[in-house]
N, C-alpha and C positions, 0 to 999 in steps of 0.2 A: 928594350933594356931599361928605358927610363921608368916604365911601369913597375918593374921589379925593384928599382931603387925607391920609388915612392912607397910601395908596399912594405919594403924593409924598414923605411923610416917610420911609417905609420905603426908597424908592429913594434919597433923599438920604443916609440913614444908611448904606446899602450902598455908595454912591459914596464917602462919607467913609472908610469902612472900607477900601475898595480903595486909596484915595489914601494912607492911613496905611501900608498894607502895602507899597505901591510905594516910598514914602519910606524905609521900613525896609530894603528890599532894596537900594535905591540906596546908602544909607549903608553897608550891609554889603559891597557890592561895592567901594566906594571904599576902605574900610578894608583889605579883602583885597588889592586891587591895590597900595595903598601899602606894605603889609607885604611883598608879593611883590617889589616894586621894591627895597626896602631889602635883602631877603635876597639877591637876585640881585647887587646892587651889592657886598654883602659877599663873595659867592663870587668875583666878578671881582677884587676887591682881593686876596683870598687867592691866586688863581691868578697874578696879576701879581707878588705878593711872591715866590712860588715861582719864577717866571720870572726875577726879578731875582737871586735866590740862585743859580740855575743859571748865569746869565751871569757872576756872580762866580767860580763854580767853574771855568767854562771859562777865564776870564782867569788864574786861579791855576795851572791845569794848563798853560796855554800858557807862562806865565813860567817854571814849573819845568822844562818840557821843553826850553827854550832852552839850558839849561846841561848837558844830558845827552848821552849817547852817541847816535849816529845811530839805532840800532835802537829804543832806548827813546823817543827824540824822535819817531820816525815813529809808534810805537804810541800815544803820548800825543796826538799831533796827530789821529790817527784817532778817538780818544776825544773830543777837543775838537770835532771836526766832528759827531760823533753827538750830543753834548750840545747843541751849537749848533742843530742841526736840531730837537731836542726842544723847545728854548726858542722857536724860531720857530713851532713848532706850538702851543705854549702862547699865544703872542701872537695867532695866528690865532683860537684858541679865545676869548680875551678879546674880540677885535674882533667875532666873531660873536655872542657873548652880548650885547654892548653894542648892536649894530645890530639884532638880531632879537628881543631880549627887553626890555632896559631902556628903550631909546628909545621903542618903541611903548607901553609901559606909562606912561612919562612923558608922552607925547603924550595918552594917554587921560585922565590927570589934568588936563592943561591944558584939554581939551575939557569935562570935567565941571565944572570950576570957573568956567566962563564965566557 
């Protein structure tokens, strides 16, 4: 009978140890995902800020080109179109990061906190 009690105690201690380890791992993952979400959000903000600066640059080139000779105006308009396409690409990049990285991580946080 005492052997059964010892085995039961050992099993219980082992289960408690596994439970503690599981809790530690869950806490570690939650912290890592929170950090990853914040870091990715920071990256998105930086890309969006760069995109906004590019948009301002396009506007300034467009304003400047309106008062220039036709040859220069056409060249600057081509540059504006190229820069605008680059900024459109940046916007697509921001959208992809938000939908494919940030939102799933945010959803994970909501599921974990239930």
